[in-house]
N, C-alpha and C positions, 0 to 999 in steps of 0.2 A: 503494499499500500505506500501511496506516495501522498504527502501533503502538498497541496498547491498552494501558491501565494494568495493570502487572504485580502480578498477585495471587496469584503463586505460592506465597508464604509461607502465606497463608491455605488454599489447596487443599490443601498438603502436610499443614498441621496437621489438617484433617478427614480426610484420607486416614488419618492414623496414629490418629486418634481412632475412626474406623472398626474398625481391627483392634484396639481395645484391647477392653477388658471390657463396654464398655456395648452394649446390644444395637441401639441406633441414636441418631443425633445428629439435632437439628432447628436449621434456621437460619431465622431471620425476617427479611426482606429490609427495606431502606429502603423508603419510599414511592415508587412510580414513577409518574408522572402524565402517561400516554399514551394515547391512545384504543384501546378494544380491537379487535383485529382478529385477522389470522391470527398465531400465536404459536408460536414453535419454541424449546425449551430444550436447553441442553447442558452439559455439564460436559467441560473440556480436560484429560486425564490427563498427569501427568508422564512423560515418555519421553525416548527418544535423540532428538537434534537431526536435523532436516531440512537435508540438503546443498543446495546450489544446484542448481536445477531448469531444465531447459529446456521450453518450452511454445509450441505453435505456434498463434499467435492470428491469424486471419484470413489464413492462409497466411505470416506471417511469425513467425520464432523469436523467442520474448523469453525472457530469463533472469532468473528470481526469485532472490532472494538472502535466505531466510528468516533472522531473527537466531536466535542461540541461546536456547533457551527458549520458542519460540512453536511454534504449529500452524497450520494453513491453514484458513480458512473461506470456501468458494466459494459464492456466492449469485447463482441464476441467475434472470433474469424470465420469468414466463409470460405477462404483458401488459404493454402499453405505460403508462409513466406510474406504475409500481408504485414507492411510497415506503417504503423500507426503513430500520429503525432498529436497531442493537444495543446492549443495554444490559447492564451490568455489575449483577449480583444483589445482591451483597455490598454495593456503595456505593451502588447508586440511580442511577449515573450513565449518562446517555446517552453512548457513547463514539465511534460513528459512525453516519453517515447518508448516504443515496444514493438515486438515483431510477433504476430500472432500467426499460429497455423489454423487449418479448418477444425472448426469446434474447440478451438481453444477459447479461454476466457481470462480477461485481465480486469482487475476492479480498482478503481482509484477514487480518492477522496477530493471533492470540489467543495470550496467555501461558498456560503451563501451569499449572495449579490454578485456572483461572477457571472460574466458574459465570455463565452468561450466558444472554440471551435474545433472539431476533432477531423483531421485530414487522414486518410487512408489511401495507399497504394491500389485497394482492392475494395469492393462493397465489404461492409462490416455491419453487425448490429449493435445499435448503440441505446441503451436504455439508461435512463437518467430517473432516480427516486429519493425520496426524502420524507421527511416527518415521522414523529414517534409512532404513528399508528400504522404505518404502510406495512409492516411484516409482523404485526401482532397477530395473535389469535382470536382476537376479540371480535365482535360484530361489525367493527367499521374499518376493518383492515382491508388491504387490497387494491390494486391500481386498474383501470381499464386502459386497454391499448390494443391497436392492430399490429400482428407480428408482419414485418417485411418479408417479401419474397427475395430469394437469391438473385433474381435476373432483375429486381426493381418492381415498386409497386407493391400492391397488397392482394393481387390476383396471381396465382401460379398453382405450379405442382411441385417444387421444391422449396423448403424452409429449414432454417438453421436459427434458433432463437434461445435466449436465456429466459426462463419461464418468468413472468411477471408475477408478483405475489397475489395469491386468491384471497377470498373473502370468507373469513372463519371457517378454514377448512376442517377444523375438528370441532363444528358447530354441534350443539346438543340438538338442534333441529335442522334436519334437510333443508328446510325454508330458508335457512339463513346462510346457507353455502352459496358462494358465486365460484362459478370455475374460472380459471386461468388458462383452459385450452377449450375453445369453442370453435367447432369448425363448420362450415357452411358451404354447400357442394352448387357449383354453378351448372354442372353436367353430372352424367352419373360418373363415379369415383370410387375406387378403392383405395384406400390409404393405410399406411404404416407409419406409426410413431415409437421411435427408441431413443433412449438416453445415450449420451456419448459413450458410456464404459460398455452399452451393449448388453448390460445385465437385465434392463427392463425392455419391453417392448409389447405393443398392442396394436390392432388393426382393425379393420372394418370396411363395410361398401354403403355408400351413400347414393340416394337417388337424387335427381335436379330438386333443389330446394330443401333436401334433408340436412340436418345437423347430426353432431354429436359432441360428447363434452367429457372432460375430467378434471381432477385436480392434479397438477403435477408438482414435483418438488421445487421448491423455491427456497427462501430464506424464511427463518422463523425467528421470533425474539428468544434471547438465549434461555434454555431451559423449557421453554414450551414445546408441547408434542406437535407431531406432525401425521395429518392422515393421507399425505400426496404420496403418489408413485414415481417410482424412479430412484437411482442412486447418485444423480448428479442433477444440476438444473438446467444444463444445456441439452436441447432435446434436437433430433431431425426428424423432418416430417417429409414424406415423400407420397405421390399419390399420381394416379392415371389421368384423373381429370382435374379441371381447373375449381379451386377451393379459395377461400379467404379463411384466416383464422386469428383469433384474437384471445385476450384475456376480458372477461365481463364481470367486473367487481362490482359492489357496492359504492355508491357516489361517482359514477361515472361522468367523465368529462372528455369526449372525443368528438372531433371534427373527422366525419365519415367519408372516406374515399369513395367516389363515384364507382358504379360497377364498371364503366367504360374507361376509367382511370383518372387520375387527378382529383381535384376536389370540387370543380365545377362540372356538374351534370344533370342527369334526369332520371338516373335510376339508382337506389342505393339499398343496401342491406344495414339495418340499424338495430342491434341489439342492444337491450337497456333493462338491465335488472334491478330492481330496487324491492326487497322484500322486508327490510326492517323497518318497522313503524316507529316514526317519531315525528314531533311537532313539525309541520312542515315539509315533511318528507315526502317528494314525489318524483317520479321519472318524469322527464319532459323533452321534447324536441322543439328546436328553433331552427327556423327554415327561413333564409334570406334569398330574395329572387333578384336575378339577374335580368329576368325576362318576364314579361306578362305571361300568365298561363295558370293551369289548374294543378294544384298538387294534391294526390291521393295518396293515403297512408293505408296499408292493409296489412292484417294479420298473415304471417308468413306460412303457417299451417294450413290453414283453409281458405286463404285470400278473402276473407270478409273485410268489407271496408271499416276502418277506425275512425276516419275522419276525412274531411276534405275542406280546401282551401283555394279559392281563387285569387290571384295577384293582377292587378291592372298596372298600366304604364305609369300610372300616378304613383302606386305602391314602389315601384321599381324606384322612381325619380325622387322620391320622400324618403328612401331607405327603410320602408316599413319591413316588419319581419312577422311571421306567426310563431307565437308561443303556445305550444298544445301541451298542456299538461295531462299526463298519464294515469298517475296516483301511484299506489302500490302493487307491484306484481312483477312477474317476468314477460317482457314484452319484447317479442322477436317480430320485428318489423320488416316489411318492403315497402320502400316510397317511390312513386313515380309520377314524373311531372311532365307537363308538355311545353315547358320553358326552363331555363338554365335556372338552377338553385345550388344553395349551400346548405348542408345540414349538420347541425351539431346535437349529439346526444349528451344529455346532462342531468342532475339531480338537484333538487333545490333542498334547503334545511332552513328551519325557522319560519319561513313563509314562501308560499309557492308563489314567487314573481323573479323575472328575469335575473335582476341585480342579487338574487339569493342563491344563485348556482354556483358549484364548488364544494369542497374545496379541489384544486388540480390545475393541470395545465394541459395544453393538447397544442397539435400542431398542424397546419396546413399550408398550402402555396399556390403561386401561380406560375404559369407557364409564360414564355416570352410574348409579350403583347397580348395577353389574355388579363380581363379583368376579374378579380376575385372580390367579392363582398361577404363579410363575416361580421359578425356579433362577439364581443366581449363584454362580460359583466364589470370589468375592473380594469385591464391594461393589456397592452399587447406589443410584442416585439417584432419588427420588421427586419429581416438581415439579408442583407445583398451580396451573394456569392461573387459578383463581378461587379466593373464600372458598369454604370447605365444610366439611362434616363427614366425617372419613376414618376408616376402621378398617383399621389397619396392624397385621399378626399378630395380630389380635382386638383391639386396643387403640384406643379411641376418641381421636380428636385433632382439635382445631378448627384447620384450616390456613387461612392467610392467602394471598391472592392473591400469586404469585410464591414462596411460602416452599417450601422442599424439607428432604426428610428422607433422611438417609444410614443405609443399612442393611449389616450385615456378610454374609458369606458364608452359604450355604443356601437353602431355599425358602422363599419369603415369600408371604403373602396380602396383598393390596392392594385396598381398596375404597372409593369416594367417592361423595358425593353430586352431584359433578361430573366433568367429565373429568380422568384423570391421567395423566401423561408420566412412562414409567421408562426410565432410562438404566444398562443394564448395564457394569460395568466389569472387565474380565479381563485383568491382566497376563501371566498364564501362568507357565510354569515359569523364563524367561529375562528377564522383563520387558518393558517397551512398546520393541518394535523397529518396529513398523508396526501402525497400526490407521486405523480411518476407518468412517464410515456416513453415511447420509442420515438428516438429524433428521425428527421427524414432529410434526403438529399434529393438533387435534381432528379436522378433517374426514378424516385419514388412518385415525384409529381408529374414527370414526363411521359410515363409509361401509359400506353393506348392498350385497349382491347376492344373485340367486336361486342356489339350490344347482345343481350340474351333476352330476347322478347318473350321468349317461352316460359321464362321463369314468373311472369305477369298472367299467364293463362289461367283461368280460373277453372277451367275443365267443367265437367260434369258431374253433379254431386252424386255420392254413391246410393242415396236412395231414390234418386232418379234414374239412376243404371238399373235397380232392382226393379223399380215399376215398369221401365222399358222391357226388362226381361220377363218380367209376369205377362205383361201384354203379348209378347212374342209367343210365349207358351201357350197362352190361352188361343189366340189365332190359329196356332198350328195343330192344336188339339180339335178345334171346331172343323178345320179343314180336313182332317184325318176322318173325322166322324161323318161328314158329309160324303167324302170319298167311298167310305166302306159303305154307306147307305145306297148310294148309285150302282156300287157293283151288286149289293144284295138284289135290288129290283132288277138288274141285267139278268 
């Protein structure tokens, strides 16, 4: 474990500045002289401290002791010989570097308030987590996130990931358990999941629109029991058909990737599980339109309609959004729109209002010359991976490589001449107690996939099939009796 330079003071200053009267703040970084490659950006929000943690590494228990004021950055290799470097964006310093092989993981401590980037020679998985409850076995633990595919984006056939913490994996009631492995099939798929020591494996088959779940080995607070499977928290998933996979924990805060790639689209798979009853706890969806159109939310299992919303051109120009409370339950939804939208799945606490979603962090991004609109209840950080011209809430800005812009609460419009990466920060009503998310790079934003309209086909209900079958049998029986009577007369 390596202690990175503590930039907490600067981070808190920027955080306070964000909630002041200025509409946004811009920071121009020091010049960083490293080769361009795969680049992941992030900000570490100040929060409660992580306790000592137990982790099963290659079948052996290892205890981590995060210092006060630090979060965890877990980086997992996808290919052998991958060079990884971590930079502080404020000072421009290279603060750590390592080389990872496929399925190998390195863990780093990052100080609260730090703006950073990870540069790697090949794609890697980068999970950022923090807060005293993230890895607890209590009812509030766990983080929601999608696991990136090896090729880029979140739809694929091959995945390597360090499992995010689940919710209450040793729960006294299964109603309180939320899985950190939740797989959704876009087509018929046979799948196999195994840990990196290959002492645990499981498999299954899914039809289109089918799902499966499990509680996988991750970390737990020191001394707490674990009901998870696996002998290591790094897993490999292989499938014969395209799937999406992620962690679906209590307190979700996730910008949902479109089924066709990127974060702006017209079709989405949006799981949101909220089973712990607290004052103001509700699963919610926030939809921000970029075009006029009709949005329909379906239940995944039977494709019944949950809710519908029409957006007009006036709504788009006015930055209006749809806040849809769902209540308590396990909501597994498909969303279809006739116009481009972005979708945030989240949960409220204390009050069922947009400004009370959180706590958590979430990521999304825009492609070159693509506008993205999004809602944040608190603040957001826009990172520029390259020199470019960007329009942020209609204002033109010349952004340098590694420059970032901090935005306040509300709906924002962002468009750049190159890729932009956005981190939403939502402390919620009680401040940061747990948070975490996988970081994204340009390939995760730029990956494109064919549409899958058959996922939204409602089909013929089973009872209707039964009715049709009964009618066919009756008609056939009548025909048989008539024919038999005619033969008898002859």
